[in-house]
N, C-alpha and C positions, 0 to 999 in steps of 0.2 A: 470456439475459436479454432480455426483450421490452419495447419501449416502450409497448405497450398495457396492460402490467401495472404498470410503474413510470414515474415522471416521467423526462424526458430528462436532467435534471441528475443525478439519482440514478444513472442508467445510465452516464453519462459518468464520474462519480466512481468507481463500482464497477469499470468497465473500466480506469481508471487504476491502481487498487490491484492488480487482477488482473494487469495488465501488469508492474508492478514485482515482484510475487510470482513470476511466471514468469521474469522476467529473473534474479532472485536464484537460482532453481532452476538456471538454465543455468550460472551461474558458481559454484555452491556448492562444487564441487571445488577450484577455484582459491582461493577464500576459505579453505577448511578446511586446505589445505596451505601457506598463506601465499604463494601465487604471484600473488594478485590485486594489481594495480598501480593505485592510484587516479590519476585524472586522464586516463586513456586514453579512457574512454568514459563520457559523462555519465549515460546510463541505468544503467550498471553502478554508478556511484558513488551514484546515488539509491537503487538497489535495496539496496545494502549499508547505506547510511546509514539507510534507513527500514525495514529488515527487522524490527527489534525492535518498532517502533511498529505495523507492519502486523500482526505476530503478536499483539501485545497487543489490537488491535482485533478480531481474528478469534477470540480465546479469551476465555472468561469463567470465573470461579471458580464452583465448585459453590454453588448458592444465590443467585448473582447473577441479577438479572432486569432486563432493559431493554425498554422499549417500542419499537415500531417507529420512532416519532418520535425517541427518544433514539439509536437505532442510526443513523438517517439523519443526525442532527446530529453524531454522533461520526465518521461517514464524511466528512462535510463538513469538519469540523475537521482531520482527517488529510490530506485532499487539499488543503485550503488551505495547510497547513504544507508539503506537497510543492511546491505551486505557488510559494510564497514562496522555497523553496530554489532552484527553477529560475530565478526572477527575480533572485535573489540579489545 
C-alpha cells in the first residue's frame, strides 16, 4: 500500500487490521486446539477478539455492493473499535 495512492489515515488503519490478521494467523493452531491462553499477550488477545469482525469486514455477500467511501468508513469504524479496546 502506498501513501501516494491512499490517505495516510487509511493506510494506518489498513495496516492495523492486516497486522491483527497476521497475528491471528500466527496463533491459529493454538486457538484451534484450545491451547491459547488469554491475557499473556495483548496483541494476541486483540487478534482473537476481533478476528470475526475483521473477517466480516473483508467479506461481503453475493450481490452486496459498497462504495469506496463506505468501505473506508467501515474500516474506520472497525479500527476505532479496536483502538477503544486497547484504551479500555
